[in-house]
Kinemage of the C-alpha trace (Angstrom):
@kinemage 1
@onewidth
@group {chain A} dominant
@subgroup {mainchain}
@vectorlist {calphas} color= white
{ca unk a 1} P 36.316 -14.130 17.419
{ca unk a 2} L 33.395 -15.044 15.165
{ca unk a 3} L 32.221 -17.643 17.697
{ca unk a 4} L 32.471 -15.053 20.461
{ca unk a 5} L 30.466 -12.544 18.415
{ca unk a 6} L 27.747 -15.107 17.717
{ca unk a 7} L 27.614 -16.047 21.404
{ca unk a 8} L 27.320 -12.389 22.407
{ca unk a 9} L 24.568 -11.719 19.868
{ca unk a 10} L 22.609 -14.707 21.141
{ca unk a 11} L 23.072 -13.556 24.721
{ca unk a 12} L 21.931 -10.034 23.815
{ca unk a 13} L 18.904 -11.414 21.983
{ca unk a 14} L 17.992 -13.572 24.963
{ca unk a 15} L 18.407 -10.638 27.339
{ca unk a 16} L 16.405 -8.276 25.156
{ca unk a 17} L 12.902 -7.837 26.658
{ca unk a 18} L 9.908 -8.949 24.644
{ca unk a 19} L 8.283 -5.921 23.044
{ca unk a 20} L 4.545 -6.356 22.540
{ca unk a 21} L 4.575 -3.202 20.420
{ca unk a 22} L 6.461 -5.050 17.680
{ca unk a 23} L 3.811 -7.762 17.589
{ca unk a 24} L 1.019 -5.182 17.491
{ca unk a 25} L 2.752 -3.158 14.774
{ca unk a 26} L 3.339 -6.168 12.520
{ca unk a 27} L -0.233 -7.299 13.118
{ca unk a 28} L -1.360 -3.879 11.903
{ca unk a 29} L 0.633 -3.874 8.659
{ca unk a 30} L 0.096 -7.593 7.973
{ca unk a 31} L -3.549 -8.095 8.902
{ca unk a 32} L -5.204 -4.672 9.043
{ca unk a 33} L -3.770 -3.549 5.694
{ca unk a 34} L -4.787 -6.908 4.246
{ca unk a 35} L -8.383 -6.394 5.347
{ca unk a 36} L -8.683 -2.948 3.763
{ca unk a 37} L -9.219 -4.415 0.282
{ca unk a 38} L -12.520 -5.977 1.359
{ca unk a 39} L -13.497 -2.767 3.171
{ca unk a 40} L -12.909 -0.823 -0.059
{ca unk a 41} L -15.012 -3.350 -1.981
{ca unk a 42} L -17.882 -3.000 0.505
{ca unk a 43} L -17.709 0.803 0.379
{ca unk a 44} L -17.587 1.274 -3.395
{ca unk a 45} L -20.475 -1.096 -4.088
{ca unk a 46} L -22.731 1.544 -2.487
{ca unk a 47} L -20.763 4.814 -2.499
{ca unk a 48} L -19.143 6.553 -5.531
{ca unk a 49} L -15.459 5.526 -5.623
{ca unk a 50} L -13.810 8.960 -5.800
{ca unk a 51} L -16.038 10.229 -2.998
{ca unk a 52} L -15.240 7.196 -0.800
{ca unk a 53} L -11.489 7.492 -1.411
{ca unk a 54} L -11.496 11.249 -0.854
{ca unk a 55} L -13.471 10.945 2.366
{ca unk a 56} L -11.089 8.307 3.692
{ca unk a 57} L -7.877 10.198 3.085
{ca unk a 58} L -9.060 13.733 3.784
{ca unk a 59} L -10.437 12.845 7.214
{ca unk a 60} L -7.502 10.586 8.117
{ca unk a 61} L -4.968 13.122 6.853
{ca unk a 62} L -6.592 16.068 8.626
{ca unk a 63} L -6.706 14.135 11.917
{ca unk a 64} L -3.065 13.032 11.674
{ca unk a 65} L -1.824 16.443 10.529
{ca unk a 66} L -3.827 18.226 13.226
{ca unk a 67} L -2.555 15.836 15.912
{ca unk a 68} L 1.079 16.410 14.927
{ca unk a 69} L 0.610 20.176 14.874
{ca unk a 70} L -0.978 20.044 18.352
{ca unk a 71} L 2.112 18.153 19.535
{ca unk a 72} L 4.204 21.118 18.426
{ca unk a 73} L 5.565 19.834 15.113
{ca unk a 74} L 6.422 22.758 12.847
{ca unk a 75} L 4.186 23.349 9.822
{ca unk a 76} L 5.699 22.607 6.386
{ca unk a 77} L 7.530 25.376 4.551
{ca unk a 78} L 6.491 26.556 1.061
{ca unk a 79} L 8.994 24.273 -0.711
{ca unk a 80} L 7.833 21.350 1.409
{ca unk a 81} L 4.182 22.001 0.544
{ca unk a 82} L 5.089 21.800 -3.157
{ca unk a 83} L 6.730 18.425 -2.602
{ca unk a 84} L 3.755 17.281 -0.532
{ca unk a 85} L 1.421 18.250 -3.366
{ca unk a 86} L 3.450 16.170 -5.834
{ca unk a 87} L 3.508 13.288 -3.358
{ca unk a 88} L -0.253 13.530 -2.885
{ca unk a 89} L -0.884 13.362 -6.635
{ca unk a 90} L 1.491 10.453 -7.265
{ca unk a 91} L 0.850 8.338 -4.172
{ca unk a 92} L -2.783 9.016 -3.324
{ca unk a 93} L -4.805 10.535 -6.178
{ca unk a 94} L -3.260 8.532 -9.041
{ca unk a 95} L -3.222 5.340 -6.953
{ca unk a 96} L -6.466 5.194 -5.023
{ca unk a 97} L -8.763 6.726 -7.627
{ca unk a 98} L -8.220 3.746 -9.982
{ca unk a 99} L -8.091 1.228 -7.107
{ca unk a 100} L -11.420 2.318 -5.602
{ca unk a 101} L -13.012 2.459 -9.076
{ca unk a 102} L -11.605 -0.935 -10.082
{ca unk a 103} L -12.925 -2.656 -6.970
{ca unk a 104} L -16.443 -1.995 -8.208
{ca unk a 105} L -15.709 -4.635 -10.870
{ca unk a 106} L -13.029 -6.991 -9.523
{ca unk a 107} L -12.821 -8.959 -6.284
{ca unk a 108} L -10.866 -7.650 -3.329
{ca unk a 109} L -8.613 -10.719 -3.552
{ca unk a 110} L -7.595 -10.062 -7.150
{ca unk a 111} L -7.046 -6.371 -6.387
{ca unk a 112} L -4.733 -7.276 -3.499
{ca unk a 113} L -2.712 -9.653 -5.692
{ca unk a 114} L -2.201 -6.948 -8.309
{ca unk a 115} L -1.180 -4.482 -5.587
{ca unk a 116} L 1.368 -7.038 -4.357
{ca unk a 117} L 3.459 -6.241 -7.449
{ca unk a 118} L 4.500 -2.876 -5.927
{ca unk a 119} L 8.017 -4.019 -4.858
{ca unk a 120} L 8.507 -5.519 -8.331
{ca unk a 121} L 7.397 -2.343 -10.138
{ca unk a 122} L 9.413 -0.145 -7.766
{ca unk a 123} L 12.580 -2.138 -8.427
{ca unk a 124} L 12.084 -1.948 -12.204
{ca unk a 125} L 11.514 1.832 -12.119
{ca unk a 126} L 14.472 2.422 -9.810
{ca unk a 127} L 16.954 0.272 -11.728
{ca unk a 128} L 15.849 0.157 -15.372
{ca unk a 129} L 13.887 3.395 -15.878
{ca unk a 130} L 15.464 6.021 -13.611
{ca unk a 131} L 18.712 4.060 -13.174
{ca unk a 132} L 19.154 5.212 -9.577
{ca unk a 133} L 20.245 1.755 -8.490
{ca unk a 134} L 22.353 -0.900 -10.203
{ca unk a 135} L 20.369 -3.812 -11.618
{ca unk a 136} L 21.561 -7.045 -10.020
{ca unk a 137} L 21.593 -10.118 -12.223
{ca unk a 138} L 20.356 -12.385 -9.470
{ca unk a 139} L 16.972 -10.630 -9.466
{ca unk a 140} L 16.459 -11.159 -13.214
{ca unk a 141} L 14.594 -14.437 -12.748
{ca unk a 142} L 12.384 -13.090 -9.922
{ca unk a 143} L 11.468 -10.137 -12.157
{ca unk a 144} L 10.544 -12.420 -15.066
{ca unk a 145} L 8.565 -14.682 -12.733
{ca unk a 146} L 6.742 -11.660 -11.341
{ca unk a 147} L 5.708 -10.377 -14.760
{ca unk a 148} L 4.614 -13.893 -15.721
{ca unk a 149} L 2.387 -13.815 -12.638
{ca unk a 150} L 0.964 -10.456 -13.718
{ca unk a 151} L 0.178 -11.905 -17.148
{ca unk a 152} L -1.662 -14.817 -15.543
{ca unk a 153} L -3.646 -12.445 -13.329
{ca unk a 154} L -4.606 -10.411 -16.385
{ca unk a 155} L -5.887 -13.637 -17.938
{ca unk a 156} L -8.057 -13.963 -14.861
{ca unk a 157} L -9.177 -10.403 -15.529
{ca unk a 158} L -10.223 -11.395 -19.027
{ca unk a 159} L -12.585 -14.117 -17.867
{ca unk a 160} L -16.308 -13.545 -17.626
{ca unk a 161} L -16.068 -13.005 -13.876
{ca unk a 162} L -13.426 -10.286 -14.063
{ca unk a 163} L -12.525 -7.463 -16.423
{ca unk a 164} L -9.131 -6.582 -17.854
{ca unk a 165} L -9.456 -2.767 -17.825
{ca unk a 166} L -9.953 -2.498 -14.028
{ca unk a 167} L -6.936 -4.780 -13.555
{ca unk a 168} L -4.819 -2.524 -15.789
{ca unk a 169} L -6.098 0.498 -13.838
{ca unk a 170} L -4.856 -1.051 -10.584
{ca unk a 171} L -1.448 -1.756 -12.150
{ca unk a 172} L -1.264 1.817 -13.475
{ca unk a 173} L -2.019 3.137 -9.997
{ca unk a 174} L 0.643 0.857 -8.553
{ca unk a 175} L 3.151 2.216 -11.058
{ca unk a 176} L 2.347 5.749 -9.896
{ca unk a 177} L 2.869 4.722 -6.265
{ca unk a 178} L 6.205 3.093 -7.137
{ca unk a 179} L 7.337 6.193 -9.039
{ca unk a 180} L 6.272 8.409 -6.168
{ca unk a 181} L 8.059 6.277 -3.575
{ca unk a 182} L 11.292 6.572 -5.584
{ca unk a 183} L 10.999 10.303 -6.293
{ca unk a 184} L 10.079 11.254 -2.717
{ca unk a 185} L 13.580 10.236 -1.616
{ca unk a 186} L 14.920 13.340 -3.346
{ca unk a 187} L 12.025 15.668 -2.476
{ca unk a 188} L 12.199 18.412 0.143
{ca unk a 189} L 9.806 17.070 2.778
{ca unk a 190} L 9.190 17.779 6.483
{ca unk a 191} L 11.418 15.850 8.879
{ca unk a 192} L 8.410 14.412 10.689
{ca unk a 193} L 7.142 11.357 8.794
{ca unk a 194} L 3.697 11.358 10.466
{ca unk a 195} L 3.263 15.062 9.614
{ca unk a 196} L 4.353 14.331 6.025
{ca unk a 197} L 1.871 11.468 5.757
{ca unk a 198} L -0.944 13.496 7.266
{ca unk a 199} L -0.368 16.473 4.983
{ca unk a 200} L -0.057 14.282 1.864
{ca unk a 201} L -3.213 12.319 2.733
{ca unk a 202} L -5.089 15.547 3.441
{ca unk a 203} L -4.055 17.081 0.097
{ca unk a 204} L -4.733 13.846 -1.771
{ca unk a 205} L -8.113 13.391 -0.119
{ca unk a 206} L -9.109 16.972 -0.869
{ca unk a 207} L -8.134 16.532 -4.522
{ca unk a 208} L -10.123 13.277 -4.739
{ca unk a 209} L -13.181 15.012 -3.295
{ca unk a 210} L -12.785 17.838 -5.828
{ca unk a 211} L -12.555 15.291 -8.655
{ca unk a 212} L -15.617 13.549 -7.238
{ca unk a 213} L -17.568 16.794 -7.452
{ca unk a 214} L -16.306 17.512 -10.992
{ca unk a 215} L -17.335 14.020 -12.121
{ca unk a 216} L -20.847 14.523 -10.795
{ca unk a 217} L -20.603 12.050 -7.925
{ca unk a 218} L -21.970 14.654 -5.497
{ca unk a 219} L -25.062 15.528 -7.540
{ca unk a 220} L -27.107 14.478 -5.708
{ca unk a 221} L -25.020 14.118 -2.582
{ca unk a 222} L -24.196 10.426 -2.080
{ca unk a 223} L -26.273 8.444 0.372
{ca unk a 224} L -23.955 6.585 2.724
{ca unk a 225} L -25.634 3.551 4.257
{ca unk a 226} L -24.627 2.221 7.664
{ca unk a 227} L -22.725 -0.650 6.024
{ca unk a 228} L -20.757 1.594 3.675
{ca unk a 229} L -20.206 4.167 6.410
{ca unk a 230} L -18.720 1.561 8.726
{ca unk a 231} L -16.451 0.354 5.903
{ca unk a 232} L -15.165 3.896 5.289
{ca unk a 233} L -14.734 4.457 9.035
{ca unk a 234} L -12.730 1.233 9.219
{ca unk a 235} L -10.499 2.450 6.378
{ca unk a 236} L -9.955 5.800 8.107
{ca unk a 237} L -9.163 4.435 11.561
{ca unk a 238} L -7.501 1.072 10.964
{ca unk a 239} L -6.269 1.369 7.380
{ca unk a 240} L -4.897 4.924 7.402
{ca unk a 241} L -4.284 5.919 11.030
{ca unk a 242} L -3.422 2.734 12.956
{ca unk a 243} L -1.683 0.713 10.229
{ca unk a 244} L 0.244 3.619 8.739
{ca unk a 245} L 1.434 4.806 12.158
{ca unk a 246} L 2.623 1.250 12.841
{ca unk a 247} L 4.387 1.224 9.455
{ca unk a 248} L 6.269 4.459 10.197
{ca unk a 249} L 7.140 3.237 13.710
{ca unk a 250} L 8.554 -0.029 12.351
{ca unk a 251} L 10.616 1.760 9.690
{ca unk a 252} L 12.368 3.714 12.446
{ca unk a 253} L 13.343 0.513 14.271
{ca unk a 254} L 14.284 -2.139 11.712
{ca unk a 255} L 15.406 -2.603 8.073
{ca unk a 256} L 12.932 -1.500 5.426
{ca unk a 257} L 13.134 -4.882 3.686
{ca unk a 258} L 11.789 -6.610 6.799
{ca unk a 259} L 8.953 -4.113 7.112
{ca unk a 260} L 8.205 -4.513 3.391
{ca unk a 261} L 7.378 -8.167 4.033
{ca unk a 262} L 3.760 -7.022 4.382
{ca unk a 263} L 3.704 -6.996 0.563
{ca unk a 264} L 3.444 -10.779 0.415
{ca unk a 265} L 1.289 -11.209 3.538
{ca unk a 266} L -1.466 -8.687 2.719
{ca unk a 267} L -2.713 -10.603 -0.369
{ca unk a 268} L -2.971 -13.852 1.602
{ca unk a 269} L -5.102 -12.093 4.220
{ca unk a 270} L -7.181 -10.330 1.570
{ca unk a 271} L -7.865 -13.452 -0.514
{ca unk a 272} L -8.734 -15.537 2.549
{ca unk a 273} L -11.031 -12.848 3.944
{ca unk a 274} L -12.701 -12.326 0.568
{ca unk a 275} L -13.440 -16.051 0.316
{ca unk a 276} L -14.633 -16.535 3.884
{ca unk a 277} L -16.506 -13.285 4.509
{ca unk a 278} L -17.705 -12.234 1.051
{ca unk a 279} L -17.891 -15.520 -0.854
{ca unk a 280} L -15.420 -14.380 -3.503
{ca unk a 281} L -14.367 -17.078 -5.949
{ca unk a 282} L -10.681 -17.947 -6.352
{ca unk a 283} L -9.970 -19.217 -9.861
{ca unk a 284} L -7.095 -21.397 -11.037
{ca unk a 285} L -5.575 -18.399 -12.856
{ca unk a 286} L -5.644 -16.419 -9.616
{ca unk a 287} L -3.923 -19.197 -7.678
{ca unk a 288} L -1.166 -19.620 -10.282
{ca unk a 289} L -0.696 -15.860 -10.608
{ca unk a 290} L -0.611 -15.493 -6.821
{ca unk a 291} L 2.130 -18.097 -6.442
{ca unk a 292} L 4.235 -16.489 -9.182
{ca unk a 293} L 3.816 -12.905 -7.950
{ca unk a 294} L 4.381 -13.687 -4.266
{ca unk a 295} L 7.412 -15.839 -5.067
{ca unk a 296} L 8.839 -12.985 -7.137
{ca unk a 297} L 8.223 -10.379 -4.416
{ca unk a 298} L 9.701 -12.635 -1.733
{ca unk a 299} L 12.852 -13.225 -3.807
{ca unk a 300} L 13.271 -9.515 -4.642
{ca unk a 301} L 12.874 -8.405 -1.015
{ca unk a 302} L 15.230 -11.168 0.132
{ca unk a 303} L 17.829 -10.065 -2.427
{ca unk a 304} L 17.482 -6.481 -1.205
{ca unk a 305} L 17.940 -7.620 2.377
{ca unk a 306} L 21.139 -9.501 1.482
{ca unk a 307} L 22.515 -6.479 -0.371
{ca unk a 308} L 21.834 -4.104 2.506
{ca unk a 309} L 23.515 -6.434 4.996
{ca unk a 310} L 26.586 -7.111 2.816
């Protein structure tokens, strides 16, 4: 029977038509999301960070939300708007404000490596802090390896080329994203994921723009050069609209652990692009930290995949 099942599965796989959309979607979440770290770096070197982040998410969110409403998707109810506001604060304001600010001081490659710890932080919050999932002993070593990698990356942040405080800011933002991703599972949100994303981005972007004004970034109004403007436009179109839509589409068609594999591909793309296109320097600490963090993330996602298929 097992041999027959294997034979049938192979036959089905061979008969299944090649779907170019899968290739395009994975290209979007692997490559396009990986390139956004350099685009952020280019933008914030000329434009105030809160203003750049707010502009990106408000425009992208308004376009996505407006598109879904034009398609006939129902507007969120009052309770859903409250959840969307909490989601916007946790997963956009508290994440991208420190990330955009930090990239004024650290390379896009180092920022991407620190962001790669998201699956690690999410697992720790879900199992050890909120205790919503049972901690599995087999992920103990990957967790320890991951935190060792973080420590090495922070050593890189303490060198004369990098700074520790921006690195800690990125990790704090990542912790907020991880907390938000866990809490949103129990929030009352619209059924449409694209509408949810659009509304949350729109609220988060609007809040970031308000914070930008309160912090004096708009006095005088920021001058956006062609280079910075193109970087922000790239983030809006390819980082927020194309890549996120591909992410949501993939989640509806395959296991989340397979889609989450972008977590250990994005940093490779970001570091390589930073070196080749922007001349960013990769230190020994960064290489060691990268190996430890990516190994940890790979092992944690693989363990999650085995659990879900058991």
